[in-house]
N, C-alpha and C positions, 0 to 999 in steps of 0.2 A: 667713529672713530673706532675703535677698540676697547678703549675705559671708559666713554660717557655712560652709560647704562650701568656697568658694574659698582663704577665710582657712585653714583647716587644710591645704588641699591646697600653698598656698603654701608655710607651716612645713616642710611636710615635704619640698618642692622647695628652700626656702633653705636646708637642713639638709644634702642630699645630693646636691642636682644640680645647684648655681649654678655659673655661670662667668663669664667677665670677656668682655666683647665679644659679638660675633654667632656664634649658634649657627651649625654646619658647616651645619648644614640649613637653615640662613636661617629655621627658624619664624619668629622674632622678629628683625626687624631694628631698629636703633637709630638712626639718623642723626643726633641731636641731644640730650643731647651728646655728642661722643666719647670713649671709655674713658679716661682717664687722661689729662682735660685739667683745665687751670685756668680757671677762669671769673672775670671780674672785674665782675661786675653782675649783679643782681638784679633782676626773676625769672631763674628759668632757662627756656628755651626747651627744651621736649622733645617731637620728633619721632620716632615709631616706627611699625613698622605690622608684622602679622602675616600670614601666610600659610595656614599647617597647623597644628594640634595634633595626635598619636598619629593621622598622616596623613589627618586629615578637616578639612576648609577651612571646615566648617560652625563656626563660630567662635561661642562660646555667653556667652564674657568675656573682657575684652582690658581692663587696670589695670597700674597703677604703683602702687609704696610707697616710700618711703623709709626709708634703714636698716630697724630693727626696728619700726618702726612700724604699729599694727594697721589703718589709715586708707588704704583703698585707695582709689585714685582711677579710676574707670571712664573708658575711654574714652565719645564720644558713644553717643545711642540706648541707654541703659542698658546700657553694656558692650560691644554685639553690634556695633559698629564696628571694622572690621579696620584703623584708622588713630587715633592718639596724636597732636593736632597743639595744643600749648599752653603758656601760660606758666604758671609756679608758683612761688608766693612764699615756700615754705616751705623757703626755705635764707637759713639767718643767715650773715653776712659779719665777718668780721676784717680788717684792713688787712697786719697778718702775723701767723703764716705762711699764714693763712687757717684755713678749715674744711672736713672732710674729710667725705663723704656715699658712699655706694651707692644710687645707683637702683635698686628692681626691677622688671622688668616681667614680667609672667607673662599669660597666656592659658590656656583652654579649649576645646576645641572638644566637640560631641555625641560625640566617641572615647576621649579624656582631655585631660589637660595635657600643654601644650608643656612644654621646657624652659626654667627661667628664666632671662633676659637681666637680667647684672648688669652695672651700670655706673658705674665710682669717678670722682667728680668733687673738684676742689677751690675752695671759692671764697672770692674774694681780694676787699675792699673796703670802702668806709664801714663803720666797724662797725655793727650793726642789734641793735634789742633785741627778743627773741621771748618772751612771755607767753605759755603756753600752757597747756591745761586748765582756762578759764578759768570752763567747768559745770559745773566740781565743787566752787568754791570757795560754801563754808561762806553760808549766810544771816548777816546782821547781827548779832553778838550782841545780844539785848535786845530784838531788832525782829522779832516775831511777828507772824504776818496778824493781820490785825482786820477785823471783817466786812465793813465798804466802807471800800476805800480812802484814799479820798478825806479819811478823819479822818489818817491818818500820812502825809502828805506830806515829801519825805525832805529833808533838805539834803544839799547835795555834799559829798563827802569819804569817806562813809560806808566802810567794807570791811565787803564780803560781799554779795552781790545784794539789790536792793530794787526794789518796785515800784509803781506811783501809776495808777490809769485815767487811760486818755487825754481831755486835754477836750475832744475834738472828737465824743465818741460818748456814749453817755448813762449817767449818773453809776448807782454801782450801788444799788440799794433793797433789801434783805432780811428776806423774811419766813420765811424758811427756810436750817436749815444742811444741807451734808454734811461727815461728818468734823469737825465744829468750824469749816467755812470757807462763808462767804457763797456762793447759788449765784446770786445776780443778776448784774448787771452785774459781775463780779467773778472774780479769779482767785489762782491760786498759782502758787510756782514752788520745787521742789524738787530736791535728788538721787535718781535711781533708780538700781537695779542690776537692772532687769528685763532679762532677755539677749534675748530678741528686739528688743528698744526700745534697743539699746546697743551702741556699737561699742568701745570700750576697757573696759567692765565698770562704767563711770558716763556716765550722761547726765541733762539737765535737762529734766524733766518742764513744761511750759509748760499752763496752761487756764485758759481765757477764756469763759464763759457767759451768755446772757440765755435767761431762761425766759419763757414765753406770757404769765403776768402781768405782764409790764412792758409799761404801757397808753400809752407817751412816746413810742412810735415810734422809738424809737434806736437804734442799733449799742452792740453790746459791743466796748470796746477798751481796752487795758492794754500800759503801758509798764515795760519792765525794762529794770533801769540795773545796771551795777557799775563802777566806778573799776579802771583795769588799770596805772596809772603817774602818774609827773610829771615833766615835761618843757616849758620853755619855748623850747626848740632844736629840736625835734624837728620836719621840716616832712614827711615821708611817712609815711601809714598804709596799713598793710592788713589788714581784716575777715574774717577768714577760719574759716568753720565746716561745722561740714554739720547739715544741715536735715531731720527728717520730721514730714511731716504727715499727719495721720488722713486728713482729708476737706477739702481744696482749695476745694469749694464754697460753702465756708462762709465764706471769706476775702472781705475786700474789698483789706487791704494786709498787707503784710508790712514794717517799715519799718529799717532797719539803720541807725546812725548811730554815726561817731565826733566827739567833742568834746572839743576843747583849749584850757585858758582861758591868754592872754597874763601877761605882768607885772603889768599892770597890771586882770587880771582879767575883762578883757573874750573874746572868744568867737569862736571859730571854730568852726563847725556843717558836717561832711563829711554831707551827709545824701542818703541813697537809698533807696526804696523800690519793690519791688517792687505797679505796681496790678495787682491781677486782673482788676476790674473791665473798666479801658482796657486791659488787656495791654499794658504798658507799664513800662519803669523810668521811675522820675522823680527828680530831686534838686532841692535846698534852694538857695533864696535870699535876700537880704535885699532887702525890697521896701518901702520906706521904711520900716526900723525890725521888719518882722514877717516872719518866715520863712513862704515861699510855693514851694508845690510846682509845679514847672516840668515836663511829658513828655519825654522825650529820645527818640530816633527805635530806641531798642535794646529790643524785644518783651523779654517776660517768662513774662508768665503760664501759656503753652501746655509749659512742660518740667515745670511742678510734678506730677509724678505721685504719687498719695495711695499712702500707707505705703510707702515708698521716701527712704531717705538721700540727699539731693540736695549737693552739695561748689558752696559758692558763695565764693568770693574779691572782694572791692571793695578797689579801687587808687585811691589819692587823696594828692594832695598840696598845700603853701599858699605862695605869695610867702616868702622869709626875711626878712619885716619884719610888725611890726605894723599892722593893719588891712588885710594885703593879699589877694591872691586867693585861691579856693580853687579848684582844677582838679581835677576828676571825671575820672581815667584811662583806666579800664578797668572792665568786669565780667566775669567766669568763671564760668561755670554749668556744672556737671556737662563740666568741661574742654572748653569753646568759648568762647574770650573776645571778646570785643565789645567795642572801642574807643569812650569815649566823648571825650574830648579837648574839654572842656569848663572853660572859665575863666569863674568867677561871683564876685560880691561876695555871700559867706557869711559877714559877719564882723559881730556885733553887741554892744553895750556894755553890759556885766554887771557880778555882783558877785562872781564864782567866786573861789575858791582858786585864786592865782597856781600854773600848772602842771598843772592839775590833767587829769588825761585819762582821760574817762569815755565808756563804748560804752552805746547805746541797743539793744533789740531791742522791735519795735512790734509787735504783734500785734491788726489791726481787722478787727472778724466785719461780715458783712452785715446788714442789715435783712430779715428774712425773711417779714416778713407778717404778725406775731403767733405763728408757729410759734417754737420753741424753737432758738437758735444756740449753737453750741458747736464753739470750737478745741480741739484737742486737740494740740500737738506737742512734740518733743525735737530738742534740742540737743547735739551732740557734739562734740568733737574744736577747739573753741573757740579761737581763737587771736588776738592781735594783733599785729603785726610794724610797729614803727618805727623811724625811725632820719631 
């Protein structure tokens, strides 16, 4: 897979060849942030370029990582671009004395590796909460997959992943099983350690399947959920994850939501989804009490390459009042940030436990004209950041 050899090279480079600031040969030049600087806001702007590695200007991979993290964020065009120009939210902040980081910029050419360029920064600001490796969280105790997930609709507040069929798709029918799991419009999710399909050693597998015997003419769809905290006062949220999709042609939508309940149990829904059929990012609004998807001006489906890890960061915030507006701020996909700058009503009357913070990942498949439709996806480095 794309990261395996570069990661090993990066570890060797970091151990023996790391320097601070700009390489004397100017192989990797970092414009922002400057070395040993103190920053007062999140996200952090990262701007860098590479000219050559080992005497060759044919760059095969240009990326960065934070501290000793195995997660490498590539430059655009699958890391072959010679420029990094992106905002990154994976930096926690504290009022004082701040949080120290090393940003490690790494590149390779057809001739070999560049000398790694390390930049040291400190981030000071409003205290942020980071919930990392959510994909590694075990499924709820006593909550085992049922043949038809409609029979196990969940109550909010469960600790551990749970799932339910999407009411907008065909409900499950189960004439056969594979490893005890339904093969109809059903899915399962669990932690795997397949070396080729994980970045840090553990990733979460999502599987959604509809077989030709389904004569309803529907599409398969499943919503996977997990609680990640409790706060009625947090106003800013970043949904940050790496996603690997085996066959994007079977997908209609990839939906990624943050939900927050206020002191009354009413709900803000920060809903964003990539519509593969329309090639556009869509966002949720409240339309007369019902949630509705509205198209933005930002394209989305073309960059989703099959059999590749993609890094997605979705930034949102809300007014600091109950019933306040939701703001969809930006989408960062594989290092390219697209501003949304949308202010919408996405607040709903509900009965949730006060302060519940819950995320959704929903996968909806296409109707394949009576042929089998299967979605197989993996998620790694799933992180929620809020303040």
